C-alpha positions as CSV (number, residue, x, y, z in Angstrom):
1,M,11.1,6.2,-156.8
2,E,8.1,6.5,-159.1
3,K,7.8,3.8,-161.8
4,V,6.9,3.9,-165.4
5,T,5.5,1.0,-167.6
6,L,7.8,0.3,-170.5
7,G,5.7,0.7,-173.6
8,S,3.0,-1.9,-174.0
9,S,4.9,-4.5,-171.9
10,P,4.1,-5.5,-168.3
11,L,7.6,-4.3,-167.3
12,E,7.7,-1.5,-164.7
13,A,10.9,0.5,-164.3
14,S,12.2,3.3,-162.2
15,R,11.8,6.8,-163.8
16,I,15.6,7.0,-163.9
17,A,17.8,4.1,-165.2
18,Y,21.5,3.3,-164.6
19,G,23.9,2.8,-167.5
20,C,26.7,0.4,-167.0
21,W,29.0,1.6,-169.8
22,R,31.8,2.6,-167.5
23,I,31.7,0.0,-164.7
24,A,34.5,-2.1,-166.0
25,T,37.0,0.2,-167.8
26,T,40.3,-0.9,-166.2
27,G,40.4,-4.5,-167.3
28,D,41.5,-5.5,-163.8
29,T,38.9,-7.9,-162.5
30,K,39.1,-6.9,-158.8
31,T,39.1,-3.1,-159.5
32,D,36.2,-3.4,-162.0
33,L,34.2,-5.5,-159.6
34,L,34.7,-3.0,-156.8
35,T,33.6,-0.2,-159.2
36,A,30.6,-2.1,-160.4
37,R,29.5,-3.2,-156.9
38,N,29.7,0.3,-155.5
39,A,27.8,1.8,-158.4
40,V,25.1,-0.8,-158.7
41,L,24.3,-0.9,-155.0
42,A,24.2,2.9,-154.8
43,A,21.8,2.9,-157.7
44,V,19.6,0.3,-156.1
45,E,19.7,2.2,-152.8
46,A,18.6,5.3,-154.7
47,G,15.5,3.5,-156.0
48,I,16.8,2.7,-159.5
49,T,15.5,-0.6,-160.9
50,L,16.4,-0.5,-164.6
51,F,20.0,-1.3,-165.5
52,D,21.3,-0.7,-169.1
53,L,24.1,-2.7,-170.6
54,A,25.4,-3.9,-174.0
55,D,27.6,-6.7,-175.1
56,I,30.2,-4.3,-176.3
57,Y,30.5,-2.2,-173.1
58,C,34.1,-2.7,-172.0
59,R,34.1,-5.6,-174.6
60,G,31.8,-7.7,-172.4
61,R,33.5,-6.9,-169.1
62,A,30.6,-4.7,-168.0
63,E,28.2,-7.5,-168.3
64,S,30.6,-9.9,-166.5
65,A,31.1,-7.4,-163.6
66,F,27.4,-6.8,-163.3
67,G,26.8,-10.5,-163.3
68,Q,29.3,-10.9,-160.5
69,V,27.5,-8.3,-158.4
70,L,24.3,-10.3,-159.0
71,H,26.1,-13.5,-157.9
72,E,27.1,-11.8,-154.7
73,H,23.6,-10.3,-154.1
74,P,21.2,-12.8,-155.6
75,S,18.1,-11.2,-154.1
76,L,18.7,-8.2,-156.4
77,R,17.5,-10.1,-159.5
78,K,13.9,-10.0,-158.4
79,K,14.1,-6.3,-157.7
80,I,15.6,-5.1,-161.0
81,L,15.2,-5.2,-164.8
82,I,18.2,-6.0,-167.0
83,A,18.4,-4.4,-170.4
84,T,21.2,-5.2,-172.8
85,K,22.0,-4.6,-176.5
86,C,23.6,-6.3,-179.4
87,G,24.4,-5.6,-183.1
88,I,27.8,-3.9,-183.0
89,R,30.9,-5.8,-184.0
90,F,34.5,-4.5,-183.4
91,E,37.2,-4.3,-186.0
92,G,39.1,-7.6,-186.2
93,D,36.1,-9.8,-185.3
94,P,36.9,-12.0,-187.2
95,A,40.4,-11.1,-188.4
96,G,40.4,-8.5,-191.2
97,A,36.8,-7.4,-190.6
98,P,36.0,-3.7,-190.1
99,Y,34.0,-2.1,-187.3
100,R,30.4,-2.7,-188.4
101,Y,26.8,-3.5,-187.5
102,D,25.3,-7.0,-187.6
103,S,21.7,-7.7,-187.2
104,T,21.7,-11.2,-188.7
105,A,19.7,-13.8,-186.8
106,E,22.8,-15.8,-186.2
107,H,24.6,-12.8,-184.5
108,I,21.5,-11.7,-182.5
109,I,21.0,-15.1,-181.1
110,R,24.7,-15.7,-180.4
111,S,25.0,-12.3,-178.8
112,C,22.0,-12.9,-176.5
113,E,23.4,-16.2,-175.4
114,G,26.8,-14.6,-174.7
115,S,25.1,-11.9,-172.6
116,L,23.1,-14.4,-170.6
117,R,26.3,-16.3,-169.9
118,R,28.2,-13.2,-168.8
119,L,25.3,-11.9,-166.7
120,G,24.7,-15.3,-165.1
121,V,20.9,-15.1,-165.6
122,D,18.3,-17.2,-167.4
123,R,16.5,-14.4,-169.1
124,I,17.1,-10.8,-170.2
125,D,14.2,-8.4,-169.5
126,L,14.8,-6.0,-172.4
127,F,16.9,-6.9,-175.5
128,Q,17.7,-4.2,-178.0
129,I,19.4,-3.7,-181.4
130,H,22.2,-1.3,-180.6
131,R,22.5,0.5,-184.0
132,P,20.6,0.2,-187.2
133,D,22.3,-2.2,-189.6
134,W,22.5,-0.9,-193.2
135,L,22.0,-4.5,-194.3
136,M,19.2,-5.3,-191.8
137,D,16.8,-7.9,-193.0
138,I,13.7,-7.1,-191.0
139,D,12.2,-10.6,-191.4
140,E,15.4,-12.1,-190.1
141,V,15.5,-9.9,-187.1
142,V,11.9,-10.7,-186.2
143,K,12.5,-14.5,-186.5
144,A,15.5,-14.1,-184.2
145,F,13.4,-12.1,-181.7
146,Q,10.6,-14.6,-181.9
147,K,12.9,-17.5,-181.2
148,L,14.5,-15.9,-178.2
149,E,11.0,-15.0,-176.8
150,K,9.7,-18.5,-177.3
151,Q,12.8,-20.0,-175.7
152,G,12.2,-17.7,-172.6
153,K,15.6,-16.0,-173.0
154,V,14.1,-12.5,-173.5
155,R,10.9,-10.9,-172.2
156,D,10.6,-7.8,-174.4
157,F,12.4,-6.0,-177.2
158,G,13.5,-2.6,-178.3
159,V,15.8,-0.6,-180.5
160,S,18.5,2.0,-180.1
161,N,19.5,4.9,-182.3
162,F,17.0,4.1,-185.0
163,T,15.3,6.6,-187.3
164,P,11.5,6.9,-187.0
165,T,11.1,5.1,-190.4
166,Q,13.3,2.3,-189.3
167,V,11.3,1.9,-186.1
168,E,8.1,1.9,-188.1
169,A,9.3,-0.7,-190.6
170,L,10.6,-3.1,-187.9
171,G,7.7,-2.5,-185.6
172,K,5.0,-3.3,-188.1
173,V,6.6,-6.6,-189.1
174,M,7.3,-7.6,-185.5
175,L,3.6,-7.1,-184.6
176,K,2.3,-8.7,-187.8
177,N,4.5,-11.7,-187.9
178,A,5.3,-12.4,-184.2
179,E,2.9,-10.3,-182.2
180,L,5.9,-8.7,-180.5
181,P,5.9,-4.9,-179.9
182,I,8.9,-2.5,-179.8
183,V,8.5,-1.3,-176.2
184,V,11.5,1.0,-175.9
185,H,13.7,3.2,-178.2
186,Q,17.0,4.3,-176.7
187,M,18.5,7.5,-178.2
188,E,20.7,10.5,-177.2
189,I,18.4,13.1,-175.6
190,S,19.5,16.1,-173.5
191,L,19.4,19.9,-173.4
192,A,22.6,19.7,-175.5
193,Q,21.1,17.2,-178.1
194,L,17.5,18.1,-179.1
195,A,17.2,16.1,-182.4
196,A,14.6,13.6,-180.9
197,F,12.3,16.6,-180.3
198,T,12.4,17.7,-183.9
199,D,12.9,14.7,-186.1
200,G,9.6,12.9,-185.1
201,T,11.2,10.4,-182.8
202,L,9.4,11.5,-179.6
203,D,6.2,12.0,-181.5
204,Q,6.4,8.4,-182.7
205,C,7.1,7.2,-179.2
206,Q,4.0,8.8,-177.9
207,M,1.9,7.7,-180.8
208,N,3.0,4.1,-180.6
209,N,3.4,3.7,-176.9
210,I,7.2,3.3,-177.0
211,T,9.1,4.4,-174.0
212,P,12.1,6.6,-174.9
213,L,15.3,5.8,-173.0
214,A,17.7,8.7,-173.0
215,W,21.4,8.0,-173.2
216,S,23.9,10.7,-172.2
217,P,21.1,12.8,-170.7
218,L,23.8,15.2,-169.3
219,G,25.5,15.7,-172.6
220,S,28.5,13.5,-171.5
221,G,28.8,15.7,-168.4
222,F,28.8,19.0,-170.2
223,L,25.5,19.8,-168.4
224,A,26.9,18.8,-165.0
225,D,30.5,19.2,-163.9
226,G,32.2,19.2,-167.3
227,G,32.5,16.9,-170.2
228,K,34.0,13.5,-169.6
229,D,35.1,11.2,-172.4
230,P,32.7,12.8,-174.9
231,L,32.0,11.1,-178.2
232,P,33.3,12.9,-181.3
233,S,29.7,14.1,-182.0
234,Q,29.5,15.7,-178.5
235,A,32.8,17.5,-178.5
236,G,31.3,20.7,-179.9
237,Y,28.4,21.1,-177.5
238,E,27.9,24.7,-176.4
239,T,26.3,24.7,-172.9
240,A,27.3,27.9,-171.2
241,A,23.8,29.5,-171.6
242,I,22.1,26.3,-170.6
243,I,24.3,25.9,-167.4
244,A,23.5,29.5,-166.4
245,E,19.7,28.8,-166.6
246,L,20.1,25.4,-164.9
247,D,21.9,27.0,-162.0
248,E,19.3,29.6,-161.6
249,I,16.4,27.1,-161.6
250,A,18.4,24.7,-159.4
251,A,18.8,27.5,-156.8
252,A,15.0,28.0,-156.8
253,H,14.5,24.3,-156.2
254,S,17.3,24.0,-153.7
255,S,18.8,21.4,-156.0
256,T,21.6,20.9,-158.5
257,R,22.1,21.6,-162.2
258,T,22.4,17.8,-162.7
259,A,19.0,17.1,-161.1
260,I,17.4,19.9,-163.0
261,A,18.8,18.8,-166.4
262,L,17.4,15.3,-165.7
263,A,14.1,16.7,-164.4
264,W,13.7,18.6,-167.7
265,L,13.6,15.2,-169.5
266,L,11.3,13.7,-167.0
267,R,8.8,16.5,-167.5
268,H,8.1,15.5,-171.2
269,P,4.8,13.6,-171.7
270,A,6.6,10.8,-173.7
271,K,7.8,9.7,-170.2
272,I,11.5,9.8,-171.1
273,V,13.7,7.6,-168.9
274,P,17.1,9.2,-168.5
275,I,20.0,6.8,-168.2
276,I,22.7,8.1,-165.8
277,G,26.2,6.8,-166.0
278,S,28.4,8.1,-163.2
279,T,30.2,5.4,-161.2
280,N,30.5,7.7,-158.2
281,P,27.9,6.6,-155.6
282,D,27.4,10.2,-154.3
283,R,26.7,11.5,-157.8
284,I,24.4,8.6,-158.5
285,T,22.4,9.5,-155.4
286,A,22.3,13.2,-156.4
287,A,21.2,12.4,-159.9
288,A,18.4,10.2,-158.6
289,A,17.0,13.2,-156.7
290,A,15.7,14.5,-160.1
291,A,12.8,12.0,-159.8
292,K,11.4,14.2,-157.0
293,I,11.4,17.4,-159.0
294,T,8.6,18.6,-161.2
295,L,9.5,21.6,-163.4
296,T,6.8,24.1,-164.3
297,R,6.0,24.6,-168.0
298,E,7.6,28.0,-167.8
299,E,10.9,26.6,-166.3
300,W,10.9,23.9,-169.0
301,Y,10.6,26.5,-171.7
302,R,13.2,28.7,-170.2
303,L,15.7,25.8,-170.5
304,L,14.6,25.0,-174.0
305,T,15.1,28.6,-175.0
306,A,18.5,28.6,-173.5
307,A,19.4,25.4,-175.4
308,K,18.0,26.6,-178.8
309,G,18.7,30.4,-178.5
310,S,15.1,31.1,-179.7
311,L,11.9,29.2,-180.4
312,P,10.7,28.7,-184.0
C-alpha cells in the first residue's frame, strides 16, 4: 500500500489506518484476543501499518489485546506504527468524579506509562490528546510531551477533535518551547460529516503540514452496510442520496461503496488517512482496496453534491 509521511515527522504510514476501538469488547480475554489477532493480522496482510488505539478503548483492554498480538508476533513491531491517545477519564475515576477530560501533566505521563505497559512496548510512535480539555494548561501539556520525548517513551505527538484555534495555540507553544510539532490531527470526517471541510480544520492541516486522521470515515457504517453502534451525534445521518451515488460510482470502478467512500477521502490534497474499524477480516481487506482507487474530480464532486444537496 502507498505510504504517507505523517506531518513533519519522519514517520511513514499506510494511506489507510486500522482503528482498534472494537477489538476487545466482550471482556473475555480469550475471545477478545481471537478477535484482535484476526483483525490485526488481516490489516497487516492488507498493507496497513498504522494502528490507532486509546487508553479508554474497552477500558484499556484494546491496548492489552493488541499488546498480546505483538507478543505472539514480535516481528510485527518493526513493521507497524502504534498510535494511542489519552486525556479522557471515566465517571467514578476516582470515586464520585464525573466523566471528564484531563490534560494535566500528571495524567498525560501516567496514561502514557499505562499504555506502554499494556501494549508491552518501550515506545509509542504517535501519542495524542484525545479531546480538548476545557481546563487545558498549554504550558503543562508541552512540558509533559517534552518529558516523554526526552525519555524516549514517545516519538511524535498529535491531537484529536480539537478546534483550529486550539491546534494553533498548542502548536505554537510546542514549537517555541520544545521544538515539537503537532504532526497529526484526528477528527471525524466522512461524506456524512463534512465539518472539517468548512470550519478551517483541513485548511489548517495543509497550511501547517499536519496529517488529518479520519475517524468513522464510513459514518459509523451508514455509508457501508448500515449503521453499527453510532454515537448520539451520528444517529441522524441521512445517507440515502450518498449511497445511491456511491453505488453508481462503485459499479463504474468494479468496486464497493465502502471502498469508494474511503477513496473519496483519500482524494483530498490534505492527504487524509481514513481509520477503518471493522473487526471482520474480509471487510478489512475490502476496505483496504480503496487505496488502489483514484476518483476523478468530477466523481469527487458528484459525491460531495449528494452529501450536501447543493454547492454554495
